[in-house]
C-alpha positions in Angstrom: 151.6 71.6 38.6 153.4 68.8 36.7 156.8 70.7 37.0 155.9 71.4 40.8 155.2 67.5 41.2 158.4 66.5 39.6 160.4 68.8 41.7 158.9 67.7 44.7 159.5 64.0 43.7 163.3 64.8 43.2 163.5 66.3 46.5 161.8 63.5 48.2 164.0 61.0 46.6 167.2 63.0 47.7 165.9 63.1 51.2 165.2 59.4 51.1 168.8 58.7 49.9 170.1 60.9 52.6 167.9 59.4 55.3 169.0 55.8 53.9 172.6 56.7 54.0 172.3 58.0 57.7 170.5 55.1 58.6 173.2 53.0 57.3 175.9 54.7 59.1 173.9 54.6 62.3 173.6 50.9 62.1 177.2 50.6 61.2 177.9 52.5 64.3 176.0 50.1 66.4 177.6 46.9 64.9 181.0 48.6 65.3 180.2 49.4 69.2 178.9 45.8 69.5 182.0 44.4 68.2 184.5 46.7 69.9 183.1 45.7 73.6 183.7 42.0 72.6 185.6 42.0 69.7 188.6 39.8 70.8 186.2 37.0 71.7 184.2 37.2 68.3 187.6 37.1 66.4 188.8 34.1 68.3 185.5 32.5 67.9 185.4 33.2 64.0 189.1 32.1 63.4 188.2 28.9 65.3 185.0 28.4 63.0 186.9 29.2 59.9 189.5 26.8 60.8 187.0 23.9 61.3 185.4 24.7 58.3 187.9 25.5 56.0 191.2 24.5 57.7 194.2 27.0 56.9 192.5 28.3 53.6 189.4 29.4 55.7 191.5 31.2 58.4 193.6 32.8 55.6 190.5 34.0 53.9 189.2 35.3 57.2 192.3 37.4 57.8 192.0 38.6 54.1 188.5 39.9 54.9 189.6 41.6 58.0 192.6 43.4 56.6 190.3 44.4 53.7 188.0 46.0 56.1 190.6 47.8 57.9 192.3 49.0 54.7 188.5 50.5 53.6 188.1 52.1 56.8 191.7 53.7 56.9 191.2 54.7 53.2 188.0 56.4 53.7 188.5 58.0 56.9 192.1 58.9 55.9 191.0 60.5 52.7 188.3 62.3 54.2 190.8 64.0 56.9 193.4 64.9 54.1 190.5 66.5 52.2 189.2 68.3 55.3 192.7 69.6 56.1 193.5 70.6 52.7 190.2 72.4 52.1 190.6 74.3 55.4 194.3 75.3 54.3 192.8 76.5 50.9 189.9 78.5 52.5 192.4 80.1 55.2 195.0 81.0 52.3 192.2 82.5 50.2 190.8 84.4 53.3 187.5 82.9 53.3 185.8 83.5 56.5 185.4 80.2 58.8 187.7 78.3 57.2 188.4 75.7 60.1 184.4 75.2 60.0 184.4 74.9 56.3 187.3 72.4 56.4 185.3 70.4 59.0 182.2 70.3 56.9 184.4 69.1 54.0 185.6 66.3 56.3 182.0 65.4 57.2 180.6 65.5 53.6 183.4 63.6 52.3 183.2 60.7 54.9 179.5 60.5 54.4 180.1 59.6 50.6 176.4 60.3 49.5 177.0 64.1 50.5 180.4 64.0 48.6 179.2 66.3 45.8 178.7 69.0 48.4 182.4 69.1 48.8 182.8 70.2 45.2 180.0 72.8 45.7 181.8 74.3 48.8 185.1 75.2 47.0 183.2 76.2 43.8 181.0 78.4 46.1 183.9 79.9 47.7 185.6 80.5 44.5 182.4 82.3 43.2 182.0 84.4 46.5 185.7 85.5 45.9 185.2 86.4 42.4 182.0 88.1 43.1 183.6 90.4 45.9 186.3 91.4 43.2 189.2 89.1 44.1 189.6 87.4 40.6 193.1 86.0 41.5 192.0 84.4 44.8 188.9 83.0 43.2 191.1 81.2 40.4 193.5 80.1 43.1 190.5 78.7 45.0 189.2 76.9 41.8 192.5 75.2 41.3 193.1 74.5 44.8 189.7 72.6 45.1 190.2 70.9 41.8 193.4 69.5 42.2 194.5 69.1 45.8 191.1 68.7 47.5 189.0 66.8 44.9 192.0 65.2 43.3 192.9 63.3 46.7 190.1 61.7 46.7 190.9 59.8 43.7 194.6 59.1 44.3 194.9 58.9 48.1 191.9 56.4 48.8 193.2 53.8 46.5 196.9 54.1 47.7 195.7 53.8 51.5 193.6 50.8 50.7 196.1 49.0 48.6 198.6 49.6 51.2 196.4 47.6 53.7 195.4 44.5 51.6 197.5 42.7 49.1 195.3 43.1 46.2 196.1 44.6 42.7 195.0 48.4 42.5 192.6 47.9 40.0 190.7 45.2 42.1 190.7 47.4 45.1 189.0 50.6 42.9 186.7 48.1 41.3 185.7 46.6 44.7 185.3 50.1 46.3 183.0 51.8 43.5 181.5 48.4 42.5 180.5 47.9 46.2 179.3 51.5 46.7 177.0 51.4 43.5 175.5 47.7 44.4 175.1 47.9 48.2 175.4 52.1 49.2 177.7 53.1 52.0 178.3 49.8 53.6 179.2 48.4 50.1 182.5 50.5 50.3 183.4 47.7 52.9 181.4 44.6 51.2 183.0 45.1 47.8 186.5 45.1 48.7 185.9 42.1 51.1 184.1 40.0 48.5 186.8 40.4 45.9 189.7 39.9 48.5 188.1 36.5 49.7 187.3 35.6 46.1 190.9 36.4 45.0 192.2 34.1 48.1 
């Protein structure tokens, strides 16, 4: 009974974490849609307010925050696209059925952040399927392809894309992204670098 209760508690915790992540993504989309509709007017008002409150330093801090948000968005989406394309190519080369669909799912899991470990589970599962069907060489290829280009691109490409969009040292960018995610969840990917960028200014 106790073991069953512990397993159910873990499943409920995982479901709650997934629901929380999806809710944050939905709220982010709602806010992004509202800002998209009247973004220019809001940006002009914010620049005016920052200038009145902090002078040129306030405007510079606001511009830095904006560039940090853009850089993180490009880094997260760009890395997810690269992972999806690389995974799809690897699945197609190895002869895995529905390679395009698996590549798209890799993109979705990668961009959602909380489902990121499923990316690893997918290419390990594909390698096991190949090994189980007697294709040991392709299984080794799939394992190495998933380990180096697919999963490795997340650790290399994301910080590079983020650093390119904001003038901060790479160590601070990485600290902001991962620290923000640990502290604030999915939205922390954007909050962490913005806080550090404004603090640096």
